[in-house]
MMTF fields as JSON, N, C-alpha, C and O atoms, coordinates in Angstrom:
{
  "mmtfVersion": "1.0.0",
  "mmtfProducer": "UNKNOWN",
  "numBonds": 307,
  "numAtoms": 308,
  "numGroups": 77,
  "numChains": 1,
  "numModels": 1,
  "chainsPerModel": [1],
  "groupsPerChain": [77],
  "chainIdList": ["A"],
  "bondAtomList": [4, 2, 8, 6, 12, 10, 16, 14, 20, 18, 24, 22, 28, 26, 32, 30, 36, 34, 40, 38, 44, 42, 48, 46, 52, 50, 56, 54, 60, 58, 64, 62, 68, 66, 72, 70, 76, 74, 80, 78, 84, 82, 88, 86, 92, 90, 96, 94, 100, 98, 104, 102, 108, 106, 112, 110, 116, 114, 120, 118, 124, 122, 128, 126, 132, 130, 136, 134, 140, 138, 144, 142, 148, 146, 152, 150, 156, 154, 160, 158, 164, 162, 168, 166, 172, 170, 176, 174, 180, 178, 184, 182, 188, 186, 192, 190, 196, 194, 200, 198, 204, 202, 208, 206, 212, 210, 216, 214, 220, 218, 224, 222, 228, 226, 232, 230, 236, 234, 240, 238, 244, 242, 248, 246, 252, 250, 256, 254, 260, 258, 264, 262, 268, 266, 272, 270, 276, 274, 280, 278, 284, 282, 288, 286, 292, 290, 296, 294, 300, 298, 304, 302],
  "bondOrderList": [1, 1, 1, 1, 1, 1, 1, 1, 1, 1, 1, 1, 1, 1, 1, 1, 1, 1, 1, 1, 1, 1, 1, 1, 1, 1, 1, 1, 1, 1, 1, 1, 1, 1, 1, 1, 1, 1, 1, 1, 1, 1, 1, 1, 1, 1, 1, 1, 1, 1, 1, 1, 1, 1, 1, 1, 1, 1, 1, 1, 1, 1, 1, 1, 1, 1, 1, 1, 1, 1, 1, 1, 1, 1, 1, 1],
  "groupList": [{"groupName": "MET", "atomNameList": ["N", "CA", "C", "O"], "elementList": ["N", "C", "C", "O"], "formalChargeList": [0, 0, 0, 0], "bondAtomList": [1, 0, 2, 1, 3, 2], "bondOrderList": [1, 1, 2], "singleLetterCode": "M", "chemCompType": "L-PEPTIDE LINKING"}, {"groupName": "GLY", "atomNameList": ["N", "CA", "C", "O"], "elementList": ["N", "C", "C", "O"], "formalChargeList": [0, 0, 0, 0], "bondAtomList": [1, 0, 2, 1, 3, 2], "bondOrderList": [1, 1, 2], "singleLetterCode": "G", "chemCompType": "PEPTIDE LINKING"}, {"groupName": "TYR", "atomNameList": ["N", "CA", "C", "O"], "elementList": ["N", "C", "C", "O"], "formalChargeList": [0, 0, 0, 0], "bondAtomList": [1, 0, 2, 1, 3, 2], "bondOrderList": [1, 1, 2], "singleLetterCode": "Y", "chemCompType": "L-PEPTIDE LINKING"}, {"groupName": "ILE", "atomNameList": ["N", "CA", "C", "O"], "elementList": ["N", "C", "C", "O"], "formalChargeList": [0, 0, 0, 0], "bondAtomList": [1, 0, 2, 1, 3, 2], "bondOrderList": [1, 1, 2], "singleLetterCode": "I", "chemCompType": "L-PEPTIDE LINKING"}, {"groupName": "ASN", "atomNameList": ["N", "CA", "C", "O"], "elementList": ["N", "C", "C", "O"], "formalChargeList": [0, 0, 0, 0], "bondAtomList": [1, 0, 2, 1, 3, 2], "bondOrderList": [1, 1, 2], "singleLetterCode": "N", "chemCompType": "L-PEPTIDE LINKING"}, {"groupName": "PRO", "atomNameList": ["N", "CA", "C", "O"], "elementList": ["N", "C", "C", "O"], "formalChargeList": [0, 0, 0, 0], "bondAtomList": [1, 0, 2, 1, 3, 2], "bondOrderList": [1, 1, 2], "singleLetterCode": "P", "chemCompType": "L-PEPTIDE LINKING"}, {"groupName": "LEU", "atomNameList": ["N", "CA", "C", "O"], "elementList": ["N", "C", "C", "O"], "formalChargeList": [0, 0, 0, 0], "bondAtomList": [1, 0, 2, 1, 3, 2], "bondOrderList": [1, 1, 2], "singleLetterCode": "L", "chemCompType": "L-PEPTIDE LINKING"}, {"groupName": "LYS", "atomNameList": ["N", "CA", "C", "O"], "elementList": ["N", "C", "C", "O"], "formalChargeList": [0, 0, 0, 0], "bondAtomList": [1, 0, 2, 1, 3, 2], "bondOrderList": [1, 1, 2], "singleLetterCode": "K", "chemCompType": "L-PEPTIDE LINKING"}, {"groupName": "ALA", "atomNameList": ["N", "CA", "C", "O"], "elementList": ["N", "C", "C", "O"], "formalChargeList": [0, 0, 0, 0], "bondAtomList": [1, 0, 2, 1, 3, 2], "bondOrderList": [1, 1, 2], "singleLetterCode": "A", "chemCompType": "L-PEPTIDE LINKING"}, {"groupName": "GLN", "atomNameList": ["N", "CA", "C", "O"], "elementList": ["N", "C", "C", "O"], "formalChargeList": [0, 0, 0, 0], "bondAtomList": [1, 0, 2, 1, 3, 2], "bondOrderList": [1, 1, 2], "singleLetterCode": "Q", "chemCompType": "L-PEPTIDE LINKING"}, {"groupName": "GLU", "atomNameList": ["N", "CA", "C", "O"], "elementList": ["N", "C", "C", "O"], "formalChargeList": [0, 0, 0, 0], "bondAtomList": [1, 0, 2, 1, 3, 2], "bondOrderList": [1, 1, 2], "singleLetterCode": "E", "chemCompType": "L-PEPTIDE LINKING"}, {"groupName": "ASP", "atomNameList": ["N", "CA", "C", "O"], "elementList": ["N", "C", "C", "O"], "formalChargeList": [0, 0, 0, 0], "bondAtomList": [1, 0, 2, 1, 3, 2], "bondOrderList": [1, 1, 2], "singleLetterCode": "D", "chemCompType": "L-PEPTIDE LINKING"}, {"groupName": "ARG", "atomNameList": ["N", "CA", "C", "O"], "elementList": ["N", "C", "C", "O"], "formalChargeList": [0, 0, 0, 0], "bondAtomList": [1, 0, 2, 1, 3, 2], "bondOrderList": [1, 1, 2], "singleLetterCode": "R", "chemCompType": "L-PEPTIDE LINKING"}, {"groupName": "VAL", "atomNameList": ["N", "CA", "C", "O"], "elementList": ["N", "C", "C", "O"], "formalChargeList": [0, 0, 0, 0], "bondAtomList": [1, 0, 2, 1, 3, 2], "bondOrderList": [1, 1, 2], "singleLetterCode": "V", "chemCompType": "L-PEPTIDE LINKING"}, {"groupName": "SER", "atomNameList": ["N", "CA", "C", "O"], "elementList": ["N", "C", "C", "O"], "formalChargeList": [0, 0, 0, 0], "bondAtomList": [1, 0, 2, 1, 3, 2], "bondOrderList": [1, 1, 2], "singleLetterCode": "S", "chemCompType": "L-PEPTIDE LINKING"}, {"groupName": "TRP", "atomNameList": ["N", "CA", "C", "O"], "elementList": ["N", "C", "C", "O"], "formalChargeList": [0, 0, 0, 0], "bondAtomList": [1, 0, 2, 1, 3, 2], "bondOrderList": [1, 1, 2], "singleLetterCode": "W", "chemCompType": "L-PEPTIDE LINKING"}, {"groupName": "THR", "atomNameList": ["N", "CA", "C", "O"], "elementList": ["N", "C", "C", "O"], "formalChargeList": [0, 0, 0, 0], "bondAtomList": [1, 0, 2, 1, 3, 2], "bondOrderList": [1, 1, 2], "singleLetterCode": "T", "chemCompType": "L-PEPTIDE LINKING"}, {"groupName": "HIS", "atomNameList": ["N", "CA", "C", "O"], "elementList": ["N", "C", "C", "O"], "formalChargeList": [0, 0, 0, 0], "bondAtomList": [1, 0, 2, 1, 3, 2], "bondOrderList": [1, 1, 2], "singleLetterCode": "H", "chemCompType": "L-PEPTIDE LINKING"}],
  "groupTypeList": [0, 1, 2, 3, 4, 5, 6, 6, 7, 6, 5, 8, 1, 9, 8, 6, 6, 10, 6, 5, 8, 10, 11, 12, 8, 12, 3, 10, 8, 13, 0, 12, 10, 6, 12, 8, 9, 8, 11, 8, 10, 8, 10, 4, 14, 15, 6, 12, 12, 7, 1, 5, 0, 8, 8, 2, 15, 12, 8, 13, 14, 16, 2, 8, 12, 17, 6, 8, 17, 8, 6, 14, 12, 4, 13, 9, 5],
  "groupIdList": [1, 2, 3, 4, 5, 6, 7, 8, 9, 10, 11, 12, 13, 14, 15, 16, 17, 18, 19, 20, 21, 22, 23, 24, 25, 26, 27, 28, 29, 30, 31, 32, 33, 34, 35, 36, 37, 38, 39, 40, 41, 42, 43, 44, 45, 46, 47, 48, 49, 50, 51, 52, 53, 54, 55, 56, 57, 58, 59, 60, 61, 62, 63, 64, 65, 66, 67, 68, 69, 70, 71, 72, 73, 74, 75, 76, 77],
  "secStructList": [7, 7, 1, 7, 7, 4, 4, 4, 4, 1, 2, 2, 2, 2, 2, 2, 2, 6, 1, 7, 2, 2, 2, 2, 2, 2, 2, 2, 2, 2, 2, 2, 2, 2, 2, 2, 2, 2, 2, 2, 2, 2, 2, 2, 2, 2, 2, 6, 6, 7, 2, 2, 2, 2, 2, 2, 2, 2, 2, 2, 2, 2, 2, 2, 2, 2, 2, 2, 2, 2, 2, 6, 1, 7, 7, 7, 7],
  "xCoordList": [25.841, 25.814, 27.106, 27.633, 27.603, 28.876, 28.761, 29.409, 27.963, 27.84, 27.619, 27.267, 27.833, 27.55, 26.077, 25.653, 25.314, 23.875, 23.604, 23.935, 23.005, 22.773, 21.82, 21.879, 20.956, 20.028, 20.754, 20.272, 21.916, 22.656, 23.365, 23.913, 23.356, 23.917, 22.946, 23.34, 21.684, 20.657, 20.549, 20.742, 20.241, 20.074, 19.022, 19.214, 17.924, 16.882, 17.389, 17.014, 18.235, 18.827, 19.732, 19.737, 20.487, 21.341, 20.501, 20.869, 19.37, 18.488, 17.947, 17.741, 17.717, 17.256, 18.263, 17.887, 19.535, 20.577, 20.663, 21.243, 20.088, 20.115, 18.959, 18.916, 18.029, 16.895, 17.377, 18.398, 16.64, 16.988, 16.94, 16.174, 17.762, 17.877, 16.531, 16.253, 15.692, 14.382, 13.517, 12.842, 13.537, 12.746, 13.281, 12.51, 14.604, 15.198, 14.816, 14.515, 14.824, 14.488, 13.041, 12.758, 12.129, 10.716, 10.515, 9.8, 11.137, 11.003, 11.658, 11.133, 12.801, 13.484, 12.574, 12.492, 11.896, 11.001, 9.88, 9.535, 9.319, 8.248, 8.794, 8.126, 10.002, 10.597, 10.871, 10.722, 11.268, 11.507, 10.19, 10.15, 9.12, 7.799, 7.36, 6.843, 7.573, 7.207, 7.965, 7.4, 9.245, 10.032, 9.446, 9.283, 9.132, 8.585, 7.245, 6.995, 6.392, 5.083, 5.211, 4.491, 6.136, 6.344, 6.931, 6.581, 7.816, 8.348, 7.223, 7.182, 6.318, 5.192, 4.305, 3.85, 4.065, 3.264, 3.957, 3.306, 5.28, 6.034, 5.893, 5.655, 6.041, 5.914, 4.509, 4.342, 3.506, 2.126, 1.878, 1.252, 2.369, 2.189, 2.884, 2.347, 4.072, 4.81, 4.044, 3.947, 3.506, 2.742, 1.477, 1.017, 0.928, -0.284, 0.062, -0.81, 1.367, 1.855, 1.619, 1.296, 1.787, 1.655, 3.049, 3.372, 3.87, 5.26, 5.501, 6.351, 4.767, 5.0, 4.727, 5.452, 3.691, 3.409, 4.452, 4.815, 4.928, 5.987, 7.235, 7.885, 7.566, 8.732, 8.521, 9.44, 7.317, 7.005, 7.213, 7.893, 6.62, 6.723, 8.153, 8.567, 8.91, 10.312, 11.096, 11.987, 10.773, 11.439, 11.077, 11.944, 9.803, 9.383, 10.168, 10.642, 10.298, 11.035, 12.495, 13.055, 13.093, 14.5, 14.692, 15.61, 13.84, 13.965, 13.719, 14.397, 12.757, 12.495, 13.715, 14.062, 14.355, 15.56, 16.689, 17.387, 16.864, 17.902, 17.644, 18.568, 16.389, 16.054, 16.29, 16.874, 15.845, 16.03, 17.512, 17.921, 18.303, 19.734, 20.358, 21.183, 19.964, 20.498, 20.129, 20.948, 18.913, 18.444, 19.091, 19.133, 19.588, 20.176, 21.644, 22.252, 22.19, 23.592, 23.764, 22.879, 24.901, 25.225, 25.738, 26.837, 24.94, 25.302, 25.599, 24.814, 26.733, 27.103, 26.484, 26.709, 25.706, 25.084, 26.108, 25.752],
  "yCoordList": [32.061, 33.489, 34.083, 33.648, 35.055, 35.628, 36.93, 37.911, 36.969, 38.176, 37.802, 36.668, 38.775, 38.573, 38.911, 40.043, 37.942, 38.113, 39.1, 38.819, 40.258, 41.269, 40.809, 41.324, 39.86, 39.38, 38.648, 38.597, 38.079, 37.334, 38.237, 37.761, 39.539, 40.493, 40.795, 41.33, 40.452, 40.716, 39.549, 38.398, 39.837, 38.748, 37.726, 36.526, 38.187, 37.254, 36.383, 35.216, 36.947, 36.164, 35.079, 33.958, 35.398, 34.403, 33.323, 32.148, 33.729, 32.757, 31.739, 30.575, 32.176, 31.24, 30.121, 28.971, 30.461, 29.466, 28.44, 27.368, 28.771, 27.86, 26.869, 25.959, 27.043, 26.116, 24.746, 24.639, 23.698, 22.363, 22.346, 23.085, 21.498, 21.427, 21.186, 21.763, 20.335, 20.038, 21.296, 21.547, 22.081, 23.32, 24.316, 24.952, 24.447, 25.364, 24.961, 25.818, 23.662, 23.185, 23.516, 23.919, 23.345, 23.65, 25.143, 25.535, 25.974, 27.424, 27.858, 28.72, 27.264, 27.587, 27.302, 28.109, 26.164, 25.811, 26.836, 27.222, 27.27, 28.274, 29.597, 30.272, 29.971, 31.227, 31.178, 32.186, 30.021, 29.9, 29.998, 30.581, 29.428, 29.579, 31.032, 31.557, 31.678, 33.085, 33.932, 34.843, 33.627, 34.377, 34.251, 35.251, 33.042, 32.827, 33.54, 34.161, 33.449, 34.09, 35.613, 36.297, 36.146, 37.595, 38.088, 39.175, 37.307, 37.669, 37.77, 38.699, 36.805, 36.817, 38.041, 38.677, 38.362, 39.554, 40.829, 41.752, 40.874, 42.05, 42.224, 43.33, 41.137, 41.212, 41.649, 42.49, 41.074, 41.428, 42.912, 43.614, 43.374, 44.785, 45.691, 46.731, 45.298, 46.106, 46.188, 47.258, 45.063, 45.057, 45.911, 46.475, 45.997, 46.809, 48.26, 49.061, 48.592, 49.955, 50.412, 51.571, 49.485, 49.759, 49.702, 48.781, 50.704, 50.728, 50.54, 49.735, 51.268, 51.094, 49.666, 49.145, 49.04, 47.661, 46.702, 45.721, 46.978, 46.151, 46.23, 45.215, 47.429, 47.597, 46.867, 46.232, 46.958, 46.263, 44.758, 44.132, 44.182, 42.735, 42.303, 41.21, 43.156, 42.82, 42.811, 41.981, 43.724, 43.738, 42.489, 41.885, 42.098, 40.874, 39.685, 38.841, 39.628, 38.543, 38.525, 37.464, 39.688, 39.78, 39.318, 38.548, 39.775, 39.369, 37.872, 37.212, 37.341, 35.904, 35.122, 34.086, 35.617, 34.965, 35.007, 34.014, 36.148, 36.27, 35.294, 34.646, 35.198, 34.266, 32.827, 32.048, 32.467, 31.092, 30.746, 29.651, 31.675, 31.42, 31.254, 30.366, 32.103, 31.996, 30.647, 30.023, 30.209, 28.957, 27.732, 26.661, 27.884, 26.747, 26.516, 25.524, 27.42, 27.273, 26.034, 25.674, 25.394, 24.248, 24.768, 25.316, 24.592, 25.096, 23.911, 22.967, 23.965, 22.897, 23.188, 24.264, 22.252, 22.502, 22.514, 22.711],
  "zCoordList": [11.321, 11.108, 11.628, 12.652, 10.938, 11.297, 12.061, 11.695, 13.103, 13.903, 15.356, 15.679, 16.219, 17.634, 17.846, 17.611, 18.284, 18.451, 19.583, 20.735, 19.272, 20.303, 21.407, 22.523, 21.114, 22.144, 23.261, 24.392, 22.946, 23.957, 24.954, 25.949, 24.69, 25.646, 26.781, 27.817, 26.581, 27.586, 28.561, 28.171, 29.837, 30.809, 30.377, 30.568, 29.801, 29.36, 28.207, 28.099, 27.354, 26.276, 26.822, 26.313, 27.84, 28.482, 29.161, 29.159, 29.741, 30.4, 29.397, 29.741, 28.162, 27.126, 26.913, 26.684, 26.989, 26.759, 27.882, 27.709, 29.027, 30.169, 30.166, 30.993, 29.244, 29.148, 28.683, 28.003, 29.05, 28.537, 27.007, 26.388, 26.419, 24.954, 24.278, 23.226, 24.877, 24.261, 24.211, 23.213, 25.277, 25.3, 24.276, 23.558, 24.213, 23.241, 21.83, 20.999, 21.549, 20.202, 19.84, 18.712, 20.793, 20.514, 20.281, 19.358, 21.105, 20.934, 19.63, 18.925, 19.307, 18.052, 16.86, 15.934, 16.88, 15.768, 15.616, 14.5, 16.727, 16.679, 16.145, 15.361, 16.564, 16.099, 14.599, 13.909, 14.094, 12.648, 11.868, 10.785, 12.42, 11.793, 11.821, 10.835, 12.964, 13.101, 12.086, 11.481, 11.904, 10.929, 9.536, 8.836, 9.13, 7.785, 7.614, 6.582, 8.62, 8.533, 8.527, 7.798, 9.347, 9.389, 8.07, 7.61, 7.457, 6.137, 5.108, 4.301, 5.151, 4.214, 4.454, 3.503, 5.704, 6.028, 5.554, 5.063, 5.704, 5.261, 3.748, 3.263, 3.017, 1.56, 1.158, 0.275, 1.807, 1.511, 1.808, 1.014, 2.942, 3.301, 2.291, 1.912, 1.858, 0.89, -0.43, -1.031, -0.874, -2.118, -2.018, -3.01, -0.814, -0.596, -0.287, 0.049, -0.407, -0.166, 1.275, 1.535, 2.182, 3.615, 4.234, 4.985, 3.907, 4.319, 5.809, 6.19, 6.675, 8.116, 8.594, 9.442, 8.056, 8.459, 7.886, 8.535, 6.687, 6.115, 6.993, 7.245, 7.454, 8.333, 9.659, 10.176, 10.202, 11.455, 11.302, 12.114, 10.251, 10.06, 9.756, 10.143, 9.066, 8.798, 10.111, 10.293, 11.02, 12.33, 13.128, 13.76, 13.104, 13.787, 13.242, 14.003, 11.929, 11.289, 11.745, 12.024, 11.815, 12.221, 13.653, 13.936, 14.558, 15.96, 16.125, 16.912, 15.389, 15.463, 14.979, 15.547, 13.94, 13.417, 14.444, 14.648, 15.079, 16.102, 17.255, 17.748, 17.676, 18.762, 18.34, 19.094, 17.151, 16.677, 16.607, 16.992, 16.118, 16.013, 17.401, 17.615, 18.327, 19.689, 20.307, 20.983, 20.076, 20.66, 20.013, 20.618, 18.802, 18.113, 18.505, 18.102, 19.276, 19.703, 20.565, 21.343, 20.42, 21.265, 22.597, 22.68, 23.63, 24.948, 25.839, 25.92, 26.503, 27.433, 28.797, 29.35, 29.357, 30.672, 31.788, 32.95]
}
């Protein structure tokens, strides 16, 4: 991704990068699943004309993507 991940500006975001690689990989996998599921919920909500819920699920998807991307970074211990 060609952007500076805003989550990495937060102390908790930096703490994620300090986790062991195995832990980061497991959390990353869950975040990618969450993103896919939240995307599906957003689409379903949009089709049902539930705009606020579609926006909520799209935000969940975006944050999950940001977390997964942050966790996938190669961090030197």
